[in-house]
C-alpha positions, 0 to 999 in steps of 0.5 A, spaced: 427 516 490 424 510 494 428 504 496 434 507 493 439 502 492 447 502 493 451 503 486 458 500 484 461 506 480 467 505 476 471 511 478 477 510 474 473 509 467 471 515 462 475 520 458 474 526 463 478 523 469 476 521 476 475 528 478 469 529 473 466 522 475 466 524 483 463 530 481 457 527 477 456 522 483 456 527 488 451 531 484 447 524 483 447 524 491 444 531 492 439 529 487 437 522 490 439 523 497 438 515 499 443 513 494 449 510 497 455 508 493 461 503 492 467 507 489 471 502 485 478 504 483 485 507 486 484 508 493 489 513 494 486 517 489 479 516 490 480 518 498 484 524 496 478 527 491 473 525 496 475 531 501 472 535 496 465 532 497 464 530 504 457 528 503 459 523 498 464 521 503 460 519 508 455 515 504 460 511 500 466 506 501 472 505 497 473 499 493 480 498 491 482 496 484 489 496 482 488 496 474 484 500 469 481 498 463 484 503 457 480 505 451 485 500 447 484 494 451 480 489 447 475 484 450 479 478 451 484 483 454 479 486 459 476 479 461 483 476 463 484 483 468 477 483 470 478 481 477 483 487 478 480 492 474 475 498 477 470 496 471 471 488 473 470 489 480 464 494 479 460 488 475 462 483 480 459 487 486 453 486 482 454 479 481 455 478 489 449 482 490 453 487 494 450 493 489 444 493 485 447 496 479 454 498 476 455 504 472 462 505 468 464 510 463 469 506 460 471 501 454 464 499 451 466 493 448 470 491 455 464 493 459 459 488 455 464 482 455 465 482 462 458 484 464 456 478 459 461 473 462 460 475 469 452 476 470 450 471 464 444 473 460 437 472 463 433 465 461 430 466 455 435 471 452 439 469 447 443 476 446 443 482 451 442 489 447 445 496 449 439 501 450 438 508 451 433 514 451 434 519 445 430 525 444 424 526 440 419 531 438 413 527 441 411 528 448 417 523 451 423 521 449 424 514 445 428 508 447 432 505 441 436 498 441 441 495 440 446 501 439 452 496 438 452 490 442 450 485 436 452 487 429 448 481 426 441 479 429 436 473 427 429 475 428 429 472 435 434 477 437 430 483 434 423 480 438 427 479 444 429 486 443 422 489 442 420 485 449 426 488 453 425 495 450 418 495 451 419 493 458 424 499 459 419 504 456 414 502 461 419 504 466 423 510 463 417 513 460 411 511 464 407 508 457 403 502 459 403 499 452 409 502 448 409 503 440 414 499 438 417 499 431 423 496 427 428 500 423 428 499 416 430 502 409 423 502 407 416 501 410 413 496 405 412 489 408 417 486 402 423 491 404 429 489 409 433 483 410 429 476 412 431 477 419 427 484 419 421 481 415 421 475 420 421 479 426 416 483 423 411 477 422 412 475 429 411 482 432 404 483 428 401 478 432 404 481 439 397 482 443 400 478 448 407 482 449 404 488 452 406 492 446 403 495 440 407 494 433 407 500 429 411 496 423 417 499 420 420 506 421 425 509 416 431 513 419 429 520 418 422 519 422 426 516 428 425 523 432 418 525 430 415 522 436 411 517 432 414 511 436 416 509 443 421 504 442 425 503 435 429 496 434 435 494 430 441 490 430 447 493 433 451 495 427 445 499 424 443 502 431 450 505 432 451 508 426 444 511 427 446 514 434 452 517 431 449 520 426 444 523 430 449 525 435 453 528 429 447 532 426 446 535 433 453 538 434 453 540 427 446 544 428 449 547 434 456 549 431 452 552 425 448 556 429 454 558 434 457 560 427 451 564 424 450 568 431 457 570 431 458 572 424 456 579 425 454 585 429 447 584 427 447 577 428 450 577 435 444 582 436 439 577 433 442 572 438 440 576 444 433 576 442 433 569 440 437 566 446 432 563 450 429 559 444 436 557 442 438 555 449 432 551 450 434 547 443 441 546 445 439 543 452 435 538 448 440 536 443 445 536 449 447 528 449 449 529 457 441 530 458 440 523 455 446 520 458 446 512 460 445 506 456 443 500 459 445 493 457 438 489 457 438 482 458 443 480 463 442 478 470 443 485 473 443 492 471 449 495 468 449 502 465 454 505 460 456 512 461 458 516 455 466 517 456 466 524 455 460 525 459 460 531 464 459 531 471 451 532 469 451 527 464 454 522 469 449 524 474 444 522 469 447 515 468 447 514 475 439 516 475 438 511 470 441 505 474 438 507 480 431 507 477 432 501 473 434 497 480 428 501 484 423 498 478 426 491 478 427 491 471 430 484 470 424 481 473 419 485 469 423 483 463 423 476 465 415 476 466 414 479 459 419 474 456 414 468 459 409 471 454 413 470 448 411 465 443 415 459 440 414 463 433 420 467 435 424 461 435 
């Protein structure tokens, strides 16, 4: 990776513990040898764990943080402890320009609140949004936002999400003019809330926004490969995301049960194993780990709390690519083209 950045890692966040986080960081370092890291957390614990990762140790520095944000901490509690927690200090490294991005597997609400307070939103952005790449049946994945940062959104917010999502798609998917759709309960023009319909009206006149507005999309079409970016409020987006993740687990568990129910089914599994392994790999959330808060003056990436070392490495890869491709400047340039009609 050209011009590989320095990344601040909240080493103490996540459900799987320090060992998994450091294995993930070490894996990322092997994939992208130019990366260097600030490992933020308990100095003694990190130092001891690094003995198992000599290459990572040689390309990292430990930043001590005496406290950790728990999964039960509310946003207000997290903000009060920002200066002493691994999550807060990792974000502050970005604010000070000492790291290109922060990566954390900790409490999503706390991460959002601290990142917004510390880094502030970009000029022209009312609210940041949580965006992620999700699998589809098309040639590429698709970008979906917001996935939980904003439970209610005005038309202006949805338009801004479209601009930011398109900028992300250009970097992550390599699509110069991404197809953008609004999640809705139907495809007819009269369906949906006022905010959704008003946002659609603005986006239809979107030639100046370097995107192609495809109209409304329903939940059952999200993964069909018919769009590159899906816009929605955080309430709908989070439900859609959790439903997709739950369906993926249901399908893989159902297949596992079916293929172990009898001797004949086990024999059938051996024959179909390459295909089922390919499907399992495609549905594994670790392959798409790493959601980014778009719209901030800095890059902050959220890793899934239960991510494996492979998933952590993928989240770090997302952060590194967004920094290398200067996502914040790209969004700023695109926002300059948004008409006053979105006000």
